[in-house]
C-alpha positions in Angstrom: 74.9 44.0 100.4 76.0 45.0 96.9 77.5 41.5 96.2 74.2 39.8 97.2 72.3 42.2 95.0 74.5 41.4 92.0 74.2 37.7 92.6 70.5 37.9 92.9 70.5 39.9 89.6 72.1 36.9 88.0 75.8 37.9 87.9 78.2 35.0 88.0 80.4 35.0 91.1 83.6 35.2 89.0 82.3 38.3 87.2 81.3 39.9 90.5 84.8 39.1 91.9 86.5 40.5 88.8 84.4 43.7 89.0 85.0 44.2 92.7 88.7 43.3 92.6 88.7 40.3 94.9 89.0 36.5 94.4 85.9 34.4 93.6 86.1 32.4 96.9 85.6 35.6 98.8 82.4 36.3 96.9 81.3 32.8 97.6 81.9 33.3 101.4 80.1 36.6 101.4 77.1 35.1 99.7 77.0 32.1 102.0 77.1 34.3 105.1 74.4 36.6 103.7 72.1 33.7 102.9 72.7 31.9 106.2 72.7 34.9 108.5 70.3 37.7 107.3 71.7 40.1 109.8 75.0 40.1 107.8 73.1 42.2 105.3 73.5 45.2 107.6 76.1 47.6 106.5 79.7 46.9 107.5 83.0 48.6 106.8 83.6 45.8 104.2 80.3 46.5 102.6 81.1 50.2 102.3 84.4 49.4 100.6 82.7 47.0 98.2 80.0 49.6 97.4 82.8 52.1 96.5 84.6 49.4 94.4 81.5 48.9 92.3 80.8 52.6 92.0 77.6 52.8 94.1 79.2 55.5 96.3 82.0 57.9 95.5 85.3 58.2 97.4 84.1 61.1 99.5 81.1 59.2 100.7 83.2 56.1 101.4 85.7 58.0 103.5 83.1 60.0 105.3 81.2 56.9 106.4 84.4 55.0 107.3 85.9 58.0 109.2 82.7 58.2 111.4 82.3 54.4 111.9 82.0 53.2 115.5 84.7 50.5 115.2 85.1 47.5 117.4 88.5 46.0 117.8 89.3 42.3 117.9 90.7 40.4 120.8 89.8 37.5 123.1 86.1 37.0 123.9 84.8 39.5 126.5 83.4 36.6 128.6 86.7 34.7 128.6 89.7 37.0 128.3 92.1 34.2 128.9 90.8 32.2 125.9 93.2 31.3 123.1 90.7 32.7 120.5 90.6 35.9 118.5 87.2 37.5 118.0 87.3 39.9 115.0 86.1 43.5 115.3 84.9 45.8 112.6 88.4 47.4 112.4 89.7 44.0 111.2 87.8 44.6 107.9 89.9 47.8 107.4 93.1 45.9 108.2 92.2 43.2 105.7 90.9 45.6 103.0 93.8 44.9 100.6 93.4 46.6 97.3 90.0 48.0 98.2 91.6 50.7 100.3 94.6 52.8 99.3 97.6 53.3 101.6 96.7 57.0 102.0 93.1 56.1 102.8 94.2 53.5 105.4 96.5 56.0 107.0 93.8 58.6 107.2 91.3 56.1 108.8 94.0 55.0 111.2 94.7 58.5 112.3 91.1 59.5 112.7 90.3 56.3 114.6 93.2 56.7 116.9 92.2 60.3 117.6 88.6 59.2 118.3 89.8 56.5 120.7 92.1 59.0 122.5 89.3 61.5 122.9 86.9 58.8 124.3 89.5 57.9 127.0 89.6 61.4 128.4 
């Protein structure tokens, strides 16, 4: 995780947040999750967006990876579909990308993902 690497290199959270273009509390949450749950260090759509934001990957690499992502979609828990709870999927990270993803990029991902879903239903 790029954010974790920056923090471990001694960058202050506010500086990481400013560089990435998010608020400091989000950096704090990301770091807490990464420290408490090591499996969070695995690549996620959000991590891809952050790597692009800090210049670790270019736009083409970001879009290529996100266009080919095997997204999950949020909803009630699979074991209790009547539950009044929303379990997030990986697509939620795209929905909540904010300034990390342009409107055109979001539209492209939406179209590609919709086409992939339609093809998988056939």
